[in-house]
C-alpha positions as CSV (number, residue, x, y, z in Angstrom):
1,M,-17.6,-30.3,-19.0
2,K,-16.8,-33.1,-16.6
3,R,-18.7,-36.1,-15.4
4,A,-19.1,-34.3,-12.1
5,D,-21.0,-31.5,-13.9
6,I,-23.3,-34.1,-15.5
7,E,-23.9,-35.8,-12.1
8,R,-24.8,-32.4,-10.6
9,I,-27.3,-31.7,-13.4
10,A,-28.8,-35.1,-13.1
11,E,-29.2,-34.7,-9.4
12,L,-30.9,-31.3,-9.8
13,A,-33.2,-32.8,-12.5
14,R,-33.8,-35.9,-10.3
15,L,-32.6,-38.2,-13.0
16,E,-31.1,-41.7,-12.4
17,L,-28.5,-42.4,-15.0
18,S,-26.4,-45.4,-15.7
19,D,-22.6,-45.2,-16.0
20,E,-23.0,-45.6,-19.8
21,E,-25.5,-42.7,-19.9
22,Y,-23.1,-40.5,-17.9
23,E,-20.4,-41.2,-20.4
24,V,-22.6,-40.5,-23.4
25,L,-23.9,-37.3,-21.9
26,T,-20.5,-36.1,-20.9
27,R,-19.1,-36.7,-24.4
28,D,-22.2,-35.1,-26.0
29,C,-22.0,-32.0,-23.8
30,Q,-18.3,-31.6,-24.5
31,A,-18.9,-31.8,-28.2
32,I,-21.7,-29.1,-28.0
33,L,-19.4,-26.8,-25.9
34,A,-16.6,-27.3,-28.4
35,Y,-19.0,-26.4,-31.2
36,F,-19.9,-23.2,-29.4
37,E,-16.2,-22.3,-29.0
38,A,-15.7,-22.8,-32.7
39,I,-18.7,-20.5,-33.5
40,R,-17.3,-17.9,-31.0
41,G,-14.1,-17.8,-33.0
42,V,-15.8,-17.0,-36.3
43,D,-15.0,-13.5,-37.6
44,V,-18.4,-11.8,-38.4
45,E,-17.0,-8.3,-38.7
46,G,-18.5,-6.7,-41.8
47,A,-20.9,-9.5,-42.4
48,T,-24.4,-8.4,-43.6
49,P,-27.5,-9.7,-41.9
50,T,-29.7,-12.0,-43.9
51,G,-33.3,-13.2,-43.7
52,A,-35.7,-11.7,-41.2
53,L,-33.1,-9.3,-39.9
54,E,-33.2,-7.2,-43.1
55,Q,-36.8,-6.1,-42.7
56,P,-39.0,-5.9,-39.6
57,A,-41.9,-8.2,-39.4
58,P,-45.2,-6.8,-40.8
59,M,-47.5,-5.3,-38.2
60,R,-51.0,-6.7,-37.9
61,E,-54.0,-5.6,-35.9
62,D,-53.9,-6.6,-32.3
63,R,-57.1,-8.4,-31.6
64,V,-58.3,-11.5,-29.7
65,D,-60.0,-14.2,-31.7
66,H,-61.7,-17.2,-30.1
67,D,-61.6,-20.7,-31.7
68,E,-65.1,-22.0,-32.0
69,L,-65.6,-25.4,-30.4
70,V,-67.2,-28.2,-32.4
71,R,-69.4,-29.0,-29.4
72,P,-70.0,-26.8,-26.4
73,P,-68.7,-28.1,-23.1
74,R,-72.1,-28.8,-21.7
75,D,-72.7,-31.4,-24.4
76,T,-69.8,-33.5,-23.1
77,A,-70.2,-32.9,-19.4
78,P,-71.6,-35.8,-17.3
79,A,-73.4,-33.1,-15.3
80,W,-73.9,-29.3,-16.0
81,R,-75.6,-26.7,-13.9
82,D,-75.8,-22.9,-14.4
83,G,-72.9,-22.8,-16.8
84,Y,-70.6,-25.0,-14.7
85,F,-69.5,-28.6,-14.6
86,V,-71.0,-30.5,-11.7
87,L,-68.5,-32.8,-10.0
88,P,-68.8,-35.2,-7.0
89,R,-67.8,-33.8,-3.7
90,L,-64.4,-34.8,-2.4
91,A,-64.6,-37.6,0.1
92,A,-62.0,-35.9,2.2
93,L,-64.4,-33.0,2.8
94,D,-67.1,-35.4,4.0
95,A,-64.9,-36.7,6.9
96,G,-65.8,-33.9,9.2
97,D,-63.1,-31.4,9.8
98,E,-62.1,-29.5,6.7
99,P,-58.3,-29.1,6.3
100,G,-57.1,-25.7,7.3
101,P,-53.9,-23.9,8.4
102,S,-52.2,-25.5,11.3
């Protein structure tokens, strides 16, 4: 991985990086990619799986549970009507013409 690659990624992510940050990230990405290359070269032929791969996960009943709230929303709402929060009207809607497709 080259600095140009890091610059492109930073541009796509809209990140502003210093020269020092570019150097550090380039070096770190090169080390990560080198590690993956080392892993790719490991001979796993004949290796036996371990851990969760030996047995499938136990099945459980598929059901929906709801967490009970300590306080219902209406108790914390500044205003509540007919099961809904009541909020102030948007000032932009009071200006006359409502926005619409142009």
